[in-house]
N, C-alpha and C positions, 0 to 999 in steps of 0.2 A: 675476576671480571670475565664473563663469557663473551664469547665471539659475536653474540647478539646484542651486546650491550656497549655503546660508545659514550664518550662523554659529549660529543657533538655530532648530529646526523645533518648532513646539507643534502637537500633535495633538488636535484638538477645539476646536470653537467654541461651547461652552456657557458656563455660569457662570463655571467655571474656566478656560477658554481665553481668553476675553475679558480676565479680570482678569490672567491671565499676560501677555497682549499689552500692557496698560498698563504693569505693572510692568517689563517688559523695555524698551520704547521711552523711559520716564520714568528709569528707573535706568542703563540701559545704552544710551544713544542712538546709540553708535557701532556697535552690532551688528546686522547684518541679520537679519531674521527673517520667516517666514511661518506662517500657520494653516492646517492641512490639515483640512478638514472632509469627513467622508464623506457627509453629506447635502447637501441644496441649500440650506439656511437656517442662521442663527444661532439658537441658543437651547437646544440640547440636550434634557434633559429636559423644559425648560419648552415647548418645541415639540412633542415627541414626546407627552406624555400630554395628552390632549383629553377625558378623561371628565367628566361633569357635576361641577360644584363643585371641579375639580381646585384646589388652593391649597397654600400653604406651610404647614408644621407648626412652623415657626420664625417668630420675629419678624424683621421686614425690616430692624430696625436692627443686627442680627448677621448676618442672611443677606445684606444689602446690601454693597457693596464699602466698604472703609475710605476709599478716595479719593472717593466720590460717593454724598453724601447722599440717602437715602429721604425724599421730601418729601410723599408722599401720607398722608392721614389714617389709613388702615388699617394695622396693624402686622402683622397677619396677612392677607397679600394673596391674591388669587385668581391662578391661573395666567396669565391674559391679561396682568395689570398687571405680573407679574414678566417675563414674555418681553419685554415693552415696554421695562421697564428695562434689560434686558440688551442687546437690540438697539440702543437709544438710546446706551446706554453706548458701544458699539462704534462707532456714527456720531459721537459727539461728539468722540471721541479718534483719529479716523480708522482704528481697528483694523479697520473691516470692509474697508478696502482691502488689507489685508495676508491675507486669507483666500482661499485656493484651495478652492473648493466642489466637490462630488462627486470628492473624492480621499479613497480608504479606504486607509488603510495596512495592509499586509498584513505585511512583514517587515523588520527593521532588522539590519544586520550591522555590527559594529564592527571596524576596524582600528586595532591600536596602532601599528603603522609609520606610518600616515598621519595618525593622531589624528583620525579621522571616522568618521561613521556612514553607510553606504549604505543608504537607505531605499526599499523597493519600494511601489509605489502602484498601485491598480487607480482609473482615471480614468473617470467617466462611466457611462452605463448600459451601454456596449459594453465596459466593464471593460478599455480600453486599458493596457496596461502602461507604466509611468514610473519613472524612477529619481532620485532626488534625494539629495545629500549635504549633512551638517551637521556641525558641530563638537560640538554639544550638542541631545540630543532630550529634550523635555519633554512627558510624556504627560497630557493633561487630558481623557481619554477615558471618564471615569466608571468605574463598577464593576459595571455589570450588561450584559447583550446587549440591544441596541436591537431585535433582530430578534423576540423574543418574550418573554413572563414566563414565570414558573413556574406550571403547571397539573398537579395530581396526576392520576393516571390513575382516574378516577371510574369504578365499576362501572355498567353499563348507560348510559352517556351516550349512546350512539348511539340509543337508544330514546325520547329525550325529543325531543317534536313542537316545542318552542320553540327559542328561539335561546340559544346560550351564547357569551358573550364575555369576554375577559380585559381589564381596563381598559387596559392597555398598547396594545392594538390596538382603541381606540374609534374608530369612524367615524361620520360624519354621519346615516347612514342608519337608526341604531340608534334606535327610538322606544320610549321606555317610559311616554309618556302613557296614562293610564287602563288600565294593564297591572299585572298581579300580578308582582312582581320579588323574586327571592331573590338577596342578595349574600352569597357565601360568603367568610367571613374575618372578622378583628376588628381588623386593624392600620389604619395610618393611612388607607390608601386606602378602606377599608370604612366607616370611621366618617366619612369625607367624602362618599362617594356616597350613603349612606343617607338623611341628612336632605335632601339636594339633590333626589334622585329622588323623595322622598316628597312634594314639592312639586306634583306632577303625576301622579305614579302612582296606581293603584287602590289599593295597598298594597305596602309593601318590608318584607322579613323578612331582617335580619342573622343569617345561621347561622353559628355558631361552634362550633369544637370546645372550645375553653377561651377564658375571658376574657383582656381585656388592660386595664390600668391606663388610665382615660379621665379626663382633667382639663379641666374648662370654664376658659376665660379669655376676657376681652373683647377683639374684634378690633381695638379701638382703644388705644392707650397715652394715657391722660389726662396724664400728666406730659410725655411727648414732644410732644403738642399744645400745652400750656402753654408749654414751653420755646421751641418753634419760634415761637410768636407773639410771643416777648420778645427772642430771640437771633438771631443770624446762623445761617443753615441749617447751616454746617459745625460751629460750636460746640454748637449743640442736638443735632445728630446725634452729635458725640462724646460728648457727656455721656449720652445716652441708651444708647448703644452700650455704655458701660463699665457703666452702671446695670444693663443687662440681661445682660451678661456676669458680672458679680459676683453678680446674684441667681440665675443659672443655675448657677454654681459652688457656692455656698452651698447651694442646694436639692440638687445632684447629691451633694455630702459628706455632708448630712443624710441622704439616702436611704441611704448606705453606713453611716453611724455608729448611725442609729436607724431601720432599715427599718420595724420594726412601727408606731412611731410616725407615719411618714409614710403608712404604709398605712391607718391609721385616717383620716388627715386626708383623703386622697384619697376612701376609701369615704365619709366623712362628707358630702364635696362632692355625690357621687352620690346619696346618700340624701336630702339637702335638695332636689336637683333632681328627684327621681322620686318622693318621698314614702316613708314608713314601710312600706307595704304591699307595695312594690316588692320582688321576690326579687333583692336585690343581691348576696347571698352565692352564688348560681348564675351570676348573668350578668354581675357587674362584679367579683368577686374573684378575681383570677388566683393560681395555686399559687405564683408566683415572687415575690422581693422588687422593689419599685420600684428601676427603672433596671437591673435584670437584662436588661431589654428596654428598647427606646425606648417612652417614654410617649406615647399619643395625645391630641392636643389636639384640643378641640371649640370653635371660635369662639362666643362668646355661648350656649353649651350647647345648640347648635342640634340635636345628636342626642337629648338628653334632651326637648328640645321637641317632636319629632317622635314619640318615643315616648308622651309624654303624650297628645298629640292624637289617637293611635291610628292614625297615618298609617303608623307603622313598629312594628316588634317585634323583639325579640332572642330567638332561639331557640339554646340550648346543648345541642348533641347531636351525634352522628355519623353520616355518611351510610352507609347501607347499599347503596342503589343509587338511581340514576336510573330515573324511570318515564316512560310517555308523557306524563302530566301534570304530573310535577314531580320531587320528591325524596322518597324514602321513607328515614325515620330510623331507627337501631337502636331507638329506644323504641317503634316501630310508627307515629308519626305521619307522615302525608305531607304535605308543603308544596307546594301546586299553585302552577305559574309558568308565565308566558307568557316571561319573560326571565329567565336566570340569568346572574349576573355573578361570575366566578370571581377575587376579589381576594385572590389566594392567593400573593402574593409576587413577587419578582424572581428571575431567573435569574443569579447574579453571575459575573462573568468578570474575569480578571486583565488588566489593561491593554489592554482592548478586544480580546483574543484575538491580540495581536501576537506573531508568532515572532521571537525575538531570539536572536543569536549573538554571542560575542566572541571574536575572532581563530579563527573556524572552529568554536568549540565552542558547541552549543545551550544556552541558560540555561534551566534549569527553575526557575522563580521560587519554587515551593513548597520548594527547597532553598536559597534564599538567606535571608538575615536582613535584615530591614528597619532602615535607618538613619535616624534621627531622623523617621520617619514619611513620608519622601519619596524616598530612594535606596535602591539594593539591593547587597548585598556581592559585590564581583567584577565590578560592571557599571559601567563607566567612563562619566562625562560623561551621565548619565541620571537623569531625576527624574520623579515623578509627583505630581499632586495629588489628596490624599484627605482630605476634612474629618474632623471630629469625628462621634462616634458619641453623643456626651452633649451636643452643642452644635451650633451652626449652621455647615453646611459650609464656608461662605465664611470663617470666622475662621481656620481652619487653612490653607486655600488661599491666603489673603493673606500670610500668613507663609512658607509655602512658596516663594511667588513672590520674596518679598523675599531669602530665603536663597539661592535660585538666583542672582539678581542679584549678591549679595554674593560668591558662590563664582566667578562669571565674572569679575567686576572683579578679585578677589583673583588668579586665575589669569593675566590679562592683565597685571597689574602687575608679576608675578614670572616671566613668562615660561614658565609651564606651560601644556601642552595637554591633559594628562589629569588626572583627579581621580576617585579609585576609594576607595569604602569597603571596609576589609578587615577580616575577622574575625581579629585578631591577638592576642586576649586568650582564652586557652583557660578561664579562670574564668567567662567569660560563657556562661550556659546559654540553651538555647531554650525559650521559652514560646509558646503560642497567639497568632497574629496580634491577634486581637480576643477580649477576655473578654464575649461576649455570647450569650446563649441562644435568640435568635431562630431560627426554623427556618430562614429563607434563608440566614442566615449559618452555620449548623451544616452545612447540605447541601453548603456549598461550601469550608469552611474547609480542607480538605486541599489545596486548589489554590493558596491564598495563601502568601506568605512568612511567615517565624517573626519574633517579636520577641525580643530579648535580655532577660536578667534585670536589666541595668542599663544607664544611659545610656552611649553615645549611641543604643544599640539599642533601648531601652526605649520604649514609647508610653504617656506618661501620661494622655492625652486630658485635660489642662489647659491653657487657654489663657495664663495667667500663667507658668507654666513653660516654655512652648514660646516665649514672648516672650523670656525670658532666655537660651535655648538657640538659637534662630534668628536672632533678631534682634541680640542683644548678645554670644553665646558665641563663643569662638575657633574659627576655621575649621580650625586645625590642632592636633586633639584625641588625635592618636595613632591614631585609626581611619581618618581620612581621608589617602590617599596622594596626593601630587601628583607628577606626572611630566612631562617633557619628550618629543617625539617626536624621533627621531634628527636631522631637520633642524632642529629648534627648539634641540637641544642645541648644534649647531654654530653657529647663529645667536647663540645667547646667549653662547657662548664668545668668538665675533668681537667682540661688543658690550662684553663685559668687558675685552677686551683694548685695545680702542680707549678 
């Protein structure tokens, strides 16, 4: 085996990639692997995003790894703490020694004759070409372009005399102290930025076209901290993790069964925070039902506190044009600003923009069907980590990694070299990949795979069901095809004869 051949190649050294490394070396210790990271550091999203106040919008007892307890007091953690957790996990388990930095994966070609992938990489700033081969390719590269976020083409933006920045490209030289700031957007990034910037800015305005559901929650989990003081760390973590998983599942189902009741519950919390005179109907009452888009979490109600203090305000209107002084709205009002932050979303991308071919045929992933939320019809020995839309990302990624390890061990035990999900049931119909109305999803939905009308092609967005399917379910379900490469067939026949 050459240094350029691995049993498994993992692409991406972020939250998912480090988790994949742990599961692989724990559950498949006889397999060689490497992690290819396009940037020069560990962390992925948690290193890339550096805007003021960056934090999780999920609790760390479910966003954290199943195998490594989160031990800090804050359940809703800031970005630097999460980054430290990911990097320390990589160091503690020796996963950092398996990472090849500045290796940007561009293309991957599968050969059924050889039962392996040939992966083309650009290495370093000079983009030196390198080829590696592997038997299984595991994509942990996220779901959006790292190079840039999504910013609409705003009329007149060139006329603005101040600075315009997208949170994804935040740099240390951006100064908002004692300045008038307009944050365009109403999603998780916007509701994080506004209260943090309001601490030092002259004033911050959150400008939104339409409202989002916003829920306040304490940044510490009292029950978790109580358990941790009395139980071993792993036991306390496990109990808290399941508590939060079950509560999250219950709340999501309640949103789907009784959306109007949940809507009134959420709006009641906003009214309690901002008072009866605030125009909640205009600024905090969305047109859609709860969980048709992801809810926005504000720890300790910090957004509401900044509004009540007068340091921040919400304006619900549409942009007519940028001016030299700021932004003119369709209502005729002009918001003066020194700095405009376009928290207008991500630019989604399938599998990090990787070009994939199978036996010489280019794969269009929008024409594939997603198998169990992690593999793709007609693409052998290939998986990707993609988390939940209605719960913490890592919950699904942990299960995905476990499944990949089960698959690898099953193949080795039975002499198989190739596993491929096949669409062999004509009664399974296509449905959209994600049932989510968020703009950043709808803009890119046509690029992504489809899901099927029933299992194993259906995405249920349900942790408990996925445990049954991925951890306990049969690998031979009629849709997964196992094969041996020609050389392996001969070797298997020889071993059977002996």
